[in-house]
C-alpha positions as CSV (number, residue, x, y, z in Angstrom):
1,X,-30.3,-78.2,-93.8
2,X,-31.3,-78.4,-90.3
3,X,-27.5,-78.3,-89.0
4,X,-26.6,-75.5,-91.3
5,X,-29.5,-73.2,-89.7
6,X,-28.2,-74.4,-86.2
7,X,-24.6,-73.3,-87.1
8,X,-25.7,-69.9,-88.3
9,X,-27.7,-69.1,-85.2
10,X,-24.8,-70.1,-83.3
11,X,-22.3,-67.7,-85.3
12,X,-25.0,-64.9,-85.0
13,X,-25.1,-65.3,-81.2
14,X,-21.2,-65.2,-81.1
15,X,-21.1,-62.3,-83.1
16,X,-23.8,-60.4,-80.6
17,X,-21.8,-61.4,-77.6
18,X,-18.8,-60.1,-79.1
19,X,-20.4,-56.9,-79.8
20,X,-21.7,-56.7,-76.5
21,X,-18.5,-57.4,-74.9
22,X,-16.9,-54.7,-76.8
23,X,-19.5,-52.1,-75.7
24,X,-19.1,-53.2,-72.1
25,X,-15.3,-52.5,-72.4
26,X,-15.7,-49.4,-74.1
27,X,-18.2,-48.3,-71.3
28,X,-15.8,-49.1,-68.6
29,X,-12.8,-47.3,-70.3
30,X,-15.0,-44.2,-70.6
31,X,-15.9,-44.6,-66.7
32,X,-12.4,-45.1,-66.0
33,X,-11.2,-42.1,-67.9
34,X,-13.9,-39.9,-66.2
35,X,-12.6,-41.1,-62.6
36,X,-9.1,-40.6,-63.4
37,X,-9.9,-37.0,-64.9
38,X,-11.7,-36.2,-61.4
39,X,-8.8,-37.5,-59.2
40,X,-6.3,-35.3,-61.3
41,X,-8.4,-32.3,-60.8
42,X,-8.8,-32.8,-56.8
43,X,-5.1,-33.7,-56.6
44,X,-4.1,-30.6,-58.4
45,X,-6.6,-28.6,-56.0
46,X,-4.7,-30.0,-53.1
47,X,-1.5,-29.1,-54.5
48,X,-2.4,-25.5,-54.9
49,X,-4.2,-25.3,-51.5
50,X,-0.8,-26.5,-50.0
51,X,1.3,-23.8,-51.8
52,X,-0.9,-21.0,-50.7
53,X,-0.2,-19.1,-47.6
54,X,-2.4,-19.2,-44.4
55,X,-5.2,-16.7,-44.4
56,X,-4.6,-13.5,-42.3
57,X,-8.0,-14.3,-40.6
58,X,-6.6,-17.8,-39.8
59,X,-3.6,-16.3,-38.4
60,X,-5.4,-13.6,-36.3
61,X,-7.9,-16.2,-35.0
62,X,-5.0,-18.7,-33.7
63,X,-2.4,-16.2,-32.6
64,X,-2.4,-15.0,-29.0
65,X,-2.9,-11.3,-28.8
66,X,0.3,-9.3,-26.8
67,X,-1.3,-6.8,-24.5
68,X,0.4,-4.4,-21.9
69,X,-0.6,-1.9,-19.4
70,X,0.2,1.6,-21.0
71,X,2.9,3.6,-19.8
72,X,1.9,6.2,-17.2
73,X,2.3,9.7,-18.4
74,X,4.5,12.0,-16.6
75,X,1.5,14.7,-17.0
76,X,-0.8,12.2,-14.9
77,X,-1.7,12.9,-11.3
78,X,-1.6,10.0,-8.6
79,X,-4.2,9.8,-5.8
80,X,-2.1,9.5,-2.3
81,X,-4.8,9.8,0.2
82,X,-8.4,10.3,0.6
83,X,-10.4,11.5,3.7
84,X,-14.0,12.0,4.4
85,X,-16.0,14.5,6.3
86,X,-19.7,14.5,6.2
87,X,-20.5,13.3,2.4
88,X,-17.5,15.3,1.0
89,X,-14.3,13.5,0.0
90,X,-10.9,15.3,0.0
91,X,-8.0,13.9,-2.0
92,X,-4.3,14.6,-2.0
93,X,-2.8,14.1,-5.6
94,X,0.5,14.0,-6.7
95,X,2.3,14.7,-10.1
96,X,5.8,13.8,-9.3
97,X,7.8,11.4,-7.1
98,X,5.8,9.5,-4.4
99,X,7.4,8.4,-1.4
100,X,5.8,5.9,1.2
101,X,6.5,6.6,4.8
102,X,4.7,5.8,8.3
103,X,2.8,8.8,9.7
104,X,4.6,9.9,13.1
105,X,6.6,6.9,12.8
106,X,3.9,4.7,13.4
107,X,3.8,1.3,11.6
108,X,-0.1,1.2,11.9
109,X,-0.5,4.5,9.9
110,X,1.1,4.2,6.6
111,X,1.1,7.5,4.6
112,X,2.5,9.1,1.2
113,X,3.8,12.4,0.3
114,X,4.9,14.1,-3.0
115,X,8.0,15.7,-4.2
116,X,6.6,17.7,-7.2
117,X,3.0,19.1,-7.7
118,X,0.8,18.7,-4.9
119,X,-2.9,19.1,-5.2
120,X,-5.7,19.1,-2.3
121,X,-8.8,18.5,-4.3
122,X,-12.6,18.3,-3.2
123,X,-14.4,15.5,-4.9
124,X,-18.4,16.0,-4.7
125,X,-20.8,13.7,-6.7
126,X,-23.0,16.7,-7.3
127,X,-20.3,18.9,-8.9
128,X,-17.0,19.0,-10.8
129,X,-13.7,18.2,-8.8
130,X,-12.8,21.4,-7.3
131,X,-8.7,22.3,-6.5
132,X,-8.6,23.8,-3.2
133,X,-4.9,24.3,-3.0
134,X,-1.8,23.7,-5.2
135,X,1.8,23.4,-3.9
136,X,5.0,22.8,-5.7
137,X,7.4,21.1,-3.3
138,X,11.3,19.9,-3.8
139,X,12.0,19.4,-0.2
140,X,11.0,16.6,1.9
141,X,10.6,18.6,4.9
142,X,8.2,20.8,3.2
143,X,6.1,18.1,1.7
144,X,2.6,18.2,2.8
145,X,0.4,15.3,4.3
146,X,-3.2,15.0,4.1
147,X,-3.3,13.7,7.8
148,X,-7.5,14.3,8.7
149,X,-10.5,16.3,7.8
150,X,-13.3,16.8,10.4
151,X,-16.2,18.8,10.6
152,X,-17.0,21.4,13.4
153,X,-20.0,20.2,15.4
154,X,-23.1,22.2,14.7
155,X,-21.3,24.0,11.5
156,X,-20.9,23.8,7.9
157,X,-16.8,24.3,8.5
158,X,-14.6,21.5,7.6
159,X,-11.2,21.6,9.3
160,X,-8.5,20.1,7.1
161,X,-5.2,18.8,8.6
162,X,-3.0,19.2,5.6
163,X,0.4,20.0,6.6
164,X,4.1,19.3,6.4
165,X,5.4,16.9,9.2
166,X,9.1,16.7,9.3
167,X,8.9,13.9,11.9
168,X,7.3,11.6,9.4
169,X,9.1,12.8,6.0
170,X,12.6,13.2,7.5
171,X,12.6,11.7,10.9
172,X,13.4,15.0,12.7
173,X,11.1,14.3,15.8
174,X,12.4,16.7,18.4
175,X,10.7,17.9,21.6
176,X,7.6,19.7,21.4
177,X,6.1,18.4,18.2
178,X,2.4,19.5,17.5
179,X,-0.4,17.1,17.6
180,X,-3.0,19.3,15.7
181,X,-2.0,20.3,12.1
182,X,-5.1,22.1,11.0
183,X,-4.3,24.6,7.9
184,X,-7.4,24.9,6.2
185,X,-11.2,25.6,6.7
186,X,-13.7,24.8,3.9
187,X,-17.2,26.0,4.4
188,X,-19.7,23.7,2.9
189,X,-22.3,26.4,2.7
190,X,-20.3,29.1,0.7
191,X,-17.9,26.6,-1.0
192,X,-14.9,28.7,0.1
193,X,-11.6,27.5,1.5
194,X,-9.6,29.8,3.7
195,X,-6.1,29.3,5.5
196,X,-6.0,28.6,9.1
197,X,-2.8,29.9,11.0
198,X,-4.0,30.3,14.7
199,X,-5.3,26.8,15.6
200,X,-3.8,25.8,18.8
201,X,-0.9,23.1,18.0
202,X,-2.1,20.7,20.9
203,X,-5.1,19.9,22.9
204,X,-8.6,18.6,22.1
205,X,-11.2,21.2,21.2
206,X,-14.4,21.6,23.1
207,X,-16.8,23.4,20.9
208,X,-19.6,25.8,22.1
209,X,-23.3,24.9,20.9
210,X,-23.0,27.0,17.7
211,X,-19.7,25.5,16.6
212,X,-18.1,28.9,16.5
213,X,-15.5,28.6,19.2
214,X,-13.6,26.0,21.1
215,X,-11.9,25.9,24.6
216,X,-8.3,23.9,24.4
217,X,-6.7,22.5,27.4
218,X,-3.1,22.4,26.0
219,X,-0.8,19.4,26.9
220,X,1.7,21.0,28.9
221,X,3.7,18.0,30.2
222,X,6.8,16.6,28.7
223,X,9.9,14.8,29.8
224,X,11.1,17.9,31.7
225,X,7.7,18.1,33.5
226,X,4.7,20.3,33.3
227,X,3.7,24.0,33.0
228,X,0.9,25.6,34.3
229,X,-0.9,28.0,31.7
230,X,-4.3,29.8,31.0
231,X,-7.2,27.8,29.2
232,X,-7.0,28.6,25.5
233,X,-10.1,29.9,23.4
234,X,-10.1,29.8,19.7
235,X,-12.5,31.4,17.4
236,X,-12.8,29.6,14.1
237,X,-15.0,32.4,12.4
238,X,-11.9,34.8,12.8
239,X,-9.0,32.4,12.9
240,X,-8.1,33.9,16.4
241,X,-6.6,32.4,19.5
242,X,-6.5,33.9,23.1
243,X,-6.1,33.2,26.8
244,X,-9.4,33.0,28.4
245,X,-8.5,32.6,32.2
246,X,-6.7,34.3,34.8
247,X,-6.3,31.1,36.7
248,X,-3.5,28.8,35.5
249,X,-3.0,24.9,35.8
250,X,-1.5,22.1,34.0
251,X,-2.7,20.0,31.2
252,X,-2.2,16.7,32.1
253,X,-4.0,13.6,30.5
254,X,-2.9,11.1,33.0
255,X,-4.2,12.9,36.2
256,X,-0.8,14.0,37.7
257,X,1.1,17.2,37.1
258,X,4.4,18.2,38.4
259,X,6.9,20.8,37.4
260,X,10.6,20.3,36.3
261,X,11.8,20.1,40.0
262,X,8.9,17.7,40.9
263,X,6.7,20.2,42.5
264,X,2.9,19.2,42.2
265,X,0.9,21.8,40.2
266,X,-2.7,22.3,39.9
267,X,-4.5,20.6,36.9
268,X,-7.3,21.4,34.5
269,X,-10.3,19.1,34.9
270,X,-14.0,19.3,33.5
271,X,-14.8,22.2,31.2
272,X,-18.4,22.7,29.6
273,X,-20.3,25.5,27.9
274,X,-23.3,27.0,29.5
275,X,-24.1,28.6,26.0
276,X,-22.1,30.1,23.1
277,X,-20.2,32.6,25.3
278,X,-20.1,31.6,28.8
279,X,-18.4,28.5,30.2
280,X,-17.4,26.9,33.6
281,X,-14.1,25.1,34.2
282,X,-12.8,22.8,37.0
283,X,-9.3,22.9,38.6
284,X,-8.0,20.3,40.8
285,X,-5.8,22.0,43.4
286,X,-2.6,20.2,44.5
287,X,-4.6,19.2,47.7
288,X,-7.1,17.3,45.6
289,X,-9.8,19.5,46.1
290,X,-11.7,20.9,43.0
291,X,-12.2,24.6,42.2
292,X,-14.9,25.8,39.8
293,X,-14.3,29.0,37.7
294,X,-16.7,30.7,35.3
295,X,-15.7,32.6,32.2
296,X,-16.8,34.3,29.0
297,X,-15.4,34.1,25.5
């Protein structure tokens, strides 16, 4: 009887073991199915991503932008030269063909001129740019160059050397070339610009205290010798030039003066103003003695 009971217990335990084993196998199969399903979903997603084109944002982020300088418009002006006088700035602008040269053939003085529309402009920090002059030029010999701007001492007048120079633009550097190129006067007080046509073509100005008149000792010496001439007076208020002495002498910067035949000439020396009208001048005679003369202008 006891043996039968033990046998039935063993049979029951075996049945329970088989049932448990089946449950475990069933659970494992369910988990494997879930894992397999998840892997299939992930694989499908990766395949879809691989088939899709790159996003536009990614392309923009990884590509190198191509940039270039904008083409210069034919209607734009180019600044060739700028000159200062007091706190004013004068500029030479060009719309056309720009040519690079050397001023008076001096390689230490590069310059530019324009075949086309030339504009001389006043640049003032306190006001809008002001066009002082416009010229249309097609000939090299007629092309203006902004050479210099200078303020007359004790005055509001700015003298502007803005003129053609064939020696620079065409290489035509004959005898008797000028050294002064003043063509315009700008009055800082009135804001007006006016042409200058009588300014002496050579010599350094010696201005009176008011800055209205100047005395010039012309450079009268060249390869063929020197000439004796009177002193030249220039009135900037009237743009007028005249001889202001009856005495004549040569203007010689090197302290020697001879005519074309080699004969010594008297030469101008010290010149000074007593006031705005009266002046004194010194002549060095051919014997080396100095003679003073008084004059009015």
